[in-house]
N, C-alpha and C positions, 0 to 999 in steps of 0.2 A: 414694796412689791408692785404697786401700781406704776411707779416710775420704771421699774425693770420691764414690766409687760408693755408699757408704751414704747420703750426702746426696741423691743423685739418686733412689735407690730410696725414700727416706723421703718425698721430695716427689712423685715420680711414682706410687708405688704406691697411695697413697690415691686419687689422681685416677683410676687405672685400676680399682681394686677397687670404688669407690663405685658406678659405673654397673652393675657386675656384681651387686652386692648389691641395688641397687634393682630390677634386672630380675628377680632371683630372688624378691624379696618380692612384686612385682606379678604375677608369673606363678604364685605359689602359689595353690592352690585356696581358694576362699572357704569358710569353715566354715559349715555350716547353722545356722539358728536352733536353740537348744536346745529339746527337746521339753518341752511342759508336763508338770508332775508328774502322774503317774497317780493317780487317786483310788483309795484302798483299798476293797475290798469286804469284807463281813463275813459269814462263814458260821459261825455259832455253834452252831446246833441240829442235831439228827440229821435225815436226810432225812425228808420226810413219808411217812406210811404210813396204811393203813386209810381211804383216801379213799372217801367215800360221798356220793351226791347226796341232798339233804335237802329242799329247799324247793320250793313250787309254782312254776310257770313265771312268775307275775307277780312273783316275788321274785328272779329271776335278773338279775345285773348285765349291762350291755352289754359285749360283748367289747372294743370300742374303748376303753371307760373303764378296763377292767382292764389293757389294754396300755399306756395312758397312765400309769396308776398305776405299773406296772413301770418305765417310762422315767423317771418322776419320782423314784423312790427309788433307782434303780440308781446305783452309783458311790460308795457309802460312807455308811452310816448304821447306827446301832444305837439300840435303844430299851430302856428299862427298864420293867418292869411288875411289879406287886405281886400275889402270890397272894391269892385271895379275891374275885375279880371277873372279868368279861369286859371286855377292853380293845380299843378300836379302835386298832390300830397305825398303819394308813395307809388313807386313803380318797381317792378321786377320783370326782367326779360320782356315778354309780350303783354304783361298785365299792368294796367295803370288805374289809379283812383284819382279822379280830378273833382274839383269843387268850385262853385261860383255862387256868390251871394246874389239874391234877387230882390228887386224893388226897394233898394236902399241906396243912399248917396255913396259916392266913392270915398275911399280913404278910411273906412271904419275897420278896425282890427277885430277879427273873429278867431275863435279857437275850435279845434276838433281833436278828439282823442283817439287812441289806437282802437278801442272797442267800438267806436263809431264807424271807423273804416272797416273793421272786421265784420261788424253787424251788417253793413250795407252790402259787402261782397257776398256774405253768406245768404242774405235775403235774396240776392239776385240768383244764386245757385238754387235756392229753395223754390223760387217762383217759376223759373224758366228751366225746363229740362235741357240737358246738354248731352252730347254724345260721349262724354267722359274725356274727350280730347280738347274740344273747343268749348269754352264757356260762352254764354250768350252775353253780348255787350248790352248793357242796360243804362238807363238813367232813372233818377228818382229825386225825391225831395226829403230834406230833413231840416230841423231848426237847430242852429248852432249859436252858442252864447257870445254875447258882446258885453264887456264889462266896463268900458270907459264911460258910456252914456246912460247906462241902465235901461237899455232898450229891450232886454229879455232876448229870447231866441229869435234869430233872424232866419228867414226862409232861405235855404240854399239848395241849389240844384247840384247833384253829383252824377258822375259817370264812372262806370266800370267798363273799360274799353281796352282795345289794343293800343299799344304805345305808338303805333304808326298813325293814329288819328291825330291830325294836326290841329293845333289851337292857334289863337292869335299870338303875335309876337309878345314876348315878355311874360309868358305863363310857364316859365321853366320850373318853378317850384316854390313851395311855401317855406317858411322858416321853422325848422324843427326846434321845439323848446327843450325836450328831454330825450 
C-alpha cells in the first residue's frame, strides 16, 4: 500500500505543484530596468576664492552660454594642464573657463575636474549680480593638485570670461582626460 501511495503522489504531485509554481512565477512582481550607471564627477581643486570682477562689459559672456557650458561638462571630466601658460579648459559660444598656475616652475602637470569648473562659474554667478543676459566676467584663485612631485595643491588663477578675451599664443586648450 505504501508503494502504491508513493506512486500516486509521484504522478499526481507534479501535476498539482506545477500550476502552483507557474501561478507564483507569473504573479511575482516584475523587476524594474536597471538604472544606468551614474557618471562620476570630479572635484579635485580647493573651492574658488578671491573672486573679482575684471573685464569691461563688452567682454562679459552670455549667462545662457555659461549655463550650457556647465551642462556640457557636468557628469565626469578631468583635464590636465601644464604650468607656464594660461589654458582654456572649457568653452561654449561666448563663455570660457581658463586657468593658469601661479608661483611655480614651468612644466609641472596639474589636474582640474568638472566640478571645479562648475563650482567656479557658479561662484561667479552667486557673487556678482548679472542682468540675466550677460554674466560678469571674473577671475579668482583655487588650489589644484599635482601628483608627480608631491607638492600638494598648487595656487592657480582662473577666469570666467568672454571667448573673445585673447591670451598669449599657445593657450588653445588643455588635454581632456575623460
